[in-house]
C-alpha positions as CSV (number, residue, x, y, z in Angstrom):
1,X,-50.5,5.0,105.2
2,X,-53.7,3.0,105.4
3,X,-54.1,1.6,101.2
4,X,-55.2,4.2,98.9
5,X,-58.9,3.9,97.9
6,X,-60.1,3.2,94.8
7,X,-61.5,6.8,94.2
8,X,-57.9,8.6,94.9
9,X,-56.1,5.3,92.4
10,X,-58.9,6.0,89.7
11,X,-57.5,9.8,90.7
12,X,-53.9,8.8,90.0
13,X,-54.9,6.9,87.2
14,X,-56.1,9.9,85.5
15,X,-53.2,12.5,86.3
16,X,-55.8,14.0,88.8
17,X,-53.9,13.8,92.0
18,X,-51.8,17.1,93.7
19,X,-47.9,16.6,93.0
20,X,-47.7,15.0,96.9
21,X,-49.9,13.1,96.8
22,X,-48.3,11.6,94.1
23,X,-45.8,11.7,96.3
24,X,-47.4,9.9,99.1
25,X,-49.4,7.0,97.1
26,X,-45.6,6.0,95.0
27,X,-44.6,5.6,98.6
28,X,-46.9,3.3,99.8
29,X,-47.6,1.2,96.3
30,X,-43.6,0.8,96.3
31,X,-44.3,-1.1,100.1
32,X,-48.4,-2.5,99.9
33,X,-48.0,-5.0,97.2
34,X,-52.3,-5.4,97.6
35,X,-52.1,-1.6,96.2
36,X,-49.5,-2.4,93.9
37,X,-51.9,-4.7,91.9
38,X,-55.1,-3.3,92.0
39,X,-53.0,-0.4,90.1
40,X,-52.0,-3.3,88.2
41,X,-55.6,-4.2,87.2
42,X,-56.7,-0.6,86.6
43,X,-53.7,-0.4,84.3
44,X,-54.8,-2.9,82.1
45,X,-58.9,-2.4,81.9
46,X,-57.9,1.2,80.7
47,X,-56.3,0.3,78.2
48,X,-59.1,-2.8,77.1
49,X,-62.1,-0.4,77.2
50,X,-58.8,2.1,74.9
51,X,-58.9,-0.1,72.3
52,X,-62.1,-1.4,72.8
53,X,-63.6,2.2,72.0
54,X,-61.6,2.5,69.1
55,X,-61.7,-0.5,67.3
56,X,-65.4,0.2,67.6
57,X,-66.3,1.8,63.6
58,X,-70.2,2.5,62.8
59,X,-70.9,-0.4,60.9
60,X,-69.7,-2.3,64.4
61,X,-72.9,-1.2,66.3
62,X,-75.6,-1.6,65.7
63,X,-78.2,1.4,66.2
64,X,-82.2,0.8,66.1
65,X,-84.5,2.3,63.9
66,X,-86.3,4.9,65.9
67,X,-89.6,6.3,64.8
68,X,-90.2,9.1,68.0
69,X,-93.9,9.3,66.1
70,X,-95.2,6.1,68.0
71,X,-93.3,6.8,70.8
72,X,-94.2,10.4,70.9
73,X,-98.6,9.6,70.7
74,X,-98.4,7.1,73.3
75,X,-97.0,10.6,75.5
76,X,-99.1,12.4,74.3
77,X,-102.1,10.1,74.4
78,X,-100.9,9.7,78.1
79,X,-100.5,13.9,79.3
80,X,-103.7,14.6,77.4
81,X,-105.6,11.7,80.3
82,X,-103.5,12.9,82.7
83,X,-104.4,16.6,81.9
84,X,-109.0,14.9,82.5
85,X,-107.7,13.6,85.6
86,X,-106.6,16.2,87.2
87,X,-109.0,18.8,85.4
88,X,-112.5,16.5,86.9
89,X,-110.2,16.0,89.8
90,X,-109.8,19.9,90.7
91,X,-113.9,20.3,89.2
92,X,-115.1,17.8,92.0
93,X,-113.3,19.3,95.1
94,X,-114.1,23.3,93.9
95,X,-118.0,22.0,93.4
96,X,-118.4,20.0,97.1
97,X,-116.0,22.8,98.8
98,X,-118.4,25.0,97.3
99,X,-121.8,22.8,98.1
100,X,-121.0,23.2,102.0
101,X,-119.2,26.8,102.5
102,X,-122.1,29.0,100.6
103,X,-124.5,27.6,103.2
104,X,-122.7,28.2,105.7
105,X,-121.5,32.2,104.4
106,X,-125.2,32.9,103.0
107,X,-127.5,31.8,105.7
108,X,-127.6,35.1,107.9
109,X,-129.0,33.0,111.2
110,X,-125.7,33.2,113.4
111,X,-124.0,36.7,113.1
112,X,-125.1,39.8,115.8
113,X,-127.0,42.8,114.5
114,X,-124.7,44.6,117.3
115,X,-122.2,44.7,118.9
116,X,-120.9,42.2,121.3
117,X,-118.9,43.1,125.1
118,X,-116.3,40.9,126.2
119,X,-116.0,41.7,129.8
120,X,-113.1,39.8,132.0
121,X,-112.2,40.1,136.1
122,X,-109.6,38.4,138.2
123,X,-111.3,37.1,141.1
124,X,-109.9,37.3,144.3
125,X,-106.2,38.6,143.9
126,X,-104.8,39.1,140.9
127,X,-100.9,37.1,141.5
128,X,-97.9,37.9,139.2
129,X,-96.1,34.8,140.3
130,X,-98.4,32.5,138.8
131,X,-98.7,31.9,134.8
132,X,-102.0,33.6,133.9
133,X,-104.1,31.1,132.7
134,X,-104.0,29.0,135.6
135,X,-105.4,33.1,137.8
136,X,-109.5,32.9,138.4
137,X,-111.6,34.8,135.9
138,X,-115.1,35.8,135.6
139,X,-116.3,36.1,132.1
140,X,-119.1,38.3,131.3
141,X,-119.8,38.9,127.7
142,X,-122.5,41.8,127.3
143,X,-124.2,43.9,124.8
144,X,-124.4,47.9,124.0
145,X,-127.2,48.5,126.6
146,X,-126.0,46.4,129.2
147,X,-122.4,48.3,128.8
148,X,-124.3,51.6,129.5
149,X,-125.9,50.9,132.5
């Protein structure tokens, strides 16, 4: 068996492995001094952490004073500035879009006042084996008067 991964070794140490994994790890630890040393180091570290955590007292740990109003004012000012910038940007974008597209929509110069028809004919013989875009076409644009003739 190859060496035990650090994650699996930690799970073994925390008793989170299955019975089958425990057997495999213990067999490997009996034959691999490298992994056995890693396990001992982790056990020592765990004991040290538990000892340190249990000996800690509120008096030992210095908790800094917290002034929520100070931080809140900074956040509030930054948010107000961001909202203002976004609002001005959105208003400018709306004005620009209106300025560009409104004249084009309101002008009636390019709007046809009557119906036009597009009629196309295939030049020569239609070849069903060739793509449609490779065929030769003739296009005729006609209004209603020309179409009725």
